[in-house]
N, C-alpha and C positions, 0 to 999 in steps of 0.2 A: 503494500499499500504506499501512497505518497505520505511523506511527512513535511512539516516545515523545516527551514534549514536552520532555525535557531539553536536546537540541541546540538546538531552535528557540529556546528561552528564554535559552539562554547566548549565542547570536548576537544576540538582542534586548537583552540587557544590554550586550554590547560595543558594539552599533550605535545604543543610545539610542534604541530604538523599542519598541513592545509588540505582542504577538501577541493578537488577540481571541479569547476564548472565547464562542462563541455557542451557547446551549443549544437542543436539538432536541426536537421533540414529535411528529413524524410525517414521512412520506416528503417532502412538499412543502417542509417546513422544512429538511430534510437536503439535499435537491437545490438548493434555493436557496443555501444557505451554501456548499456544495462548488462550485457553478458560479461564484459570485461570487469565491471564493478562486482559482479557476483562471484566471477572466477577468482578474483583477488581480496575478496572479503572487504571491499572499501566502500564506504559512503560515497555517494554521487550527487551531483546537481545537474540536472538537464537544463540547458539554457535555451530560450526561445526569443529571438529578436521579434520585433513587430513585422518586419519584412518576411521572416521566415514562417511567422504565424499566418500571415495572408497567403504565402506560398503553399502551405499545407492545408488550405480551405478553412482558415479561422481556428481560434483558440480551442472552441469546444471540440473541434476534430482532433487537435493535438492532445488534449486532456483525456478524451476517450481512448485514443490510440495507446497513450503511455499507460494509463490504467489497466487496459486490457493485456498489454504486453507484460506488464508486472506479473499479472496473474497467470498468464499462459506460460511464460519463462520460468515460473517459481522464483522469482527474485525476492529474496528475503533481506538484502542490505538496505539501509535507508536511502530512499530516493526523494529528492525535491524537484518538483517541476516549477522553474523559476522564469519569470518575464525579465528579459535582459534590456536595459535602457528603455523603460516605458514612458509612454506620455501618461498623462492623468486618465484619458479615456481607456488607453491600452490597459493601465492598472485595473479599472473598473471592469472591463471585459474579462479579464483573466481571473479575477475574484469570482466572478459569475460563472466562468467556464469551469471552476474547480481546480485552479492551480493552487500549489501549497506555497508559493513564495512569489513575490513580485520586486522588480526594483523600479522606484520612481526616479527619473532622472530630470530633476528640476534644476540641474547645475546651470542652465541658460537663462533661469529666471532671476530677476533681482532678488536678493536674499530673503526679503520680507515675504514675498510672494512664494517663494521656494519653502519658507517655513509654514506657511498657511497650508498650502496643498499638502505638503508632507505630513503635517499633523493630523489632518483630515483623514489621509489614507492609513496612517499609523492606526488611528482608532477604529477604522472599519476593519483592518486587517487583523488586528489583535481580538476583536470581537469574534472572529471566525477562526482563529487559531492559524493564520496565515503569517509567515515571516516577511519582513520588508527591508529592503536595501535603499539606501539613498546615496546620491554623490555630491561631492563638493570639488569644485575644480574640474573642468572639462578635461576628459582623457583625449589624448592626441590621436591623430590618424583619421581614418574613415570607417564608419559602420553604418550601413544601411543609409548612406548619403549624408550621415552627420559628420562633419569635419572638425576636428579640435586640433590644438597645436601641442598638447601635453603640457598643461598648466601645472604648476606646483600649487597644491591646495593650501589655504591659510588655515594654520592650526586652529585658531580661534573660531573661524567659520565651521570647522569641522566639529568642534565642541557644542557650538550653538545647534548644529543639526543632530548630532549625537543625543544631545539632551531632550530632543523632541520624542524620544522612545524608539528610534529605529533599531532593528536587530542587528544590522551590520552596515558598514560604511565604505563606500568606494571613494578613496581620496587620491587625487592626482598626484603623483610623485615623479613626473617626467615620463611616466609609461604611456605608450600608444597602441592603437589598434592596428592590424595589419603588419606588414613587414617593416622592420626597424631600418632607417636610413644608415648609410655609412657613417655619417657624423654625429650619430645619437650620443648623447653625453652620459647615458646610463641613468640609473635611478638615483633619486636624491635621498640618501639614508638620514641625512640629518633633518630633513623635512619629516620624513616618517617617524623617527623618534621624538621629534617635538609634538606631532600629532598624537602619538601614543602616550606620551606624558600626559596630555589632557584628556584623553577620552578613556584612559584605564583599560579594562579587560573587553571593551566592545571589539568584536572581530573586525578586522580591516580587510578589504577586498583589493586585489591586485588585478585590474583589467588590462588586456592586451598582453597575455602570457606567453604568446609565441615570439620567439627570437630573444628572449631575455636570458643571459648567460645562467647556468645552473648555479654558480657560485652566489650571484646576486639574487636568485629565487631563494635559495637556502638562508641567506642573510635576512631577507625581507620576511621570511617565516619566523626567524628567530626574534625578529622586532614586532611581531603580532599580527602578520597577514596570515589569515586563516581560510581565505578563499581565494582561488587563483582561476581566471577565466581564460580557456583555450578554444580558439575557433579556427583561426586561419591555418594553424599547423595541421589540424584534422583535414582540412580542405586540400592542403597541398599534398599530403600524403595519399589521399583518396585520388587526386589528380594524376600523380605520379605513377601509381599502381594501374590505374585505368589506361592511361596513354601506353605504358609498357605492354598491357594485354594486346591492346590494338595493333601497336607497331609490330609486335611479333606475330600478328596474323591470326591470333588464337580466336578471334571473332569470326573468322572464315573457315574455321576446321569444325566439322560436325555440326552440333548445334550451339556452337560457341556464340551464336548471335542472341541466344536466349537471356533475356535481361538478368536473369537469376545468376547466370554464368559471367555475363559481362560485368556485373557490378561486385561479383565475389572477391576479386584481388582488392579492390577498394575497400570492401568491407573489412577484410583481413588487415589491411593497412591501418585503418582507424583503430582497430582493436590493439594493434601493436604500439601505435603513439600513445594511446589512452593508458596503457598499462606502464609505459615508460614515464608518463607525466605522474601517475599515481606512485611510482617508485620515488621519484624526485621529490614529490610533495609530502611524502611519509603516510599516506593514508592507508596503505596496504595493511590488511588485518586490524583496522581500527573500526570496522562495522560492528 
């Protein structure tokens, strides 16, 4: 069954590890991530962007698919279904559709408006046992057409939003979505430590987990990051494995054109990278 992400992330903060949020795009994606979590006895968060939700025929379809899959695959590890970078309306739709967690991204609003909308959503979510993530300081790069430059969040603003009762907080520390450019400066650990000092044990979220060196990931976890989002890396692994299958002409052999065969190498590639990330984050056997 689906659970909110609150408990799994509290345990992660206490145990100095992080739970991966892996974004889903279709049935194969979802199945690969759920099976990998079960095989490695790891809690997991399935992330759904508003664009991916639309692509998969709406949040109700996603919620129904994930719930049925958990049952059919006998998944017993904790799984949260989480809206990634949600608008106010997107959050409301996901709450209604049966998601167990949402992220309200009010980082582009003036702070007062961000506070008002976040407070309202915190109250609704908590009355239904749903966890809620908020963001301070836009995360750089592009996600579903939203482009940010990788701002460093103001620690005082982080405390202001944390005090509204959110369950975990995404704070920009120089991280970006997508591939990191050659001249990327790296994560700002001083900013992370300053934020941590003010917000205490509230779990922190690192968006844009693809391409951050392993030592930086480990240091971020040691400083209170308990949720790390991975999306681009799964896409790149899926794409490379699918390309290889076609370039080797396997789609032309026998029934190699069958979508179940065509998508199988990409499916296995996602499992491989998800397991690798779970090892790096330290979430294996933490279910």
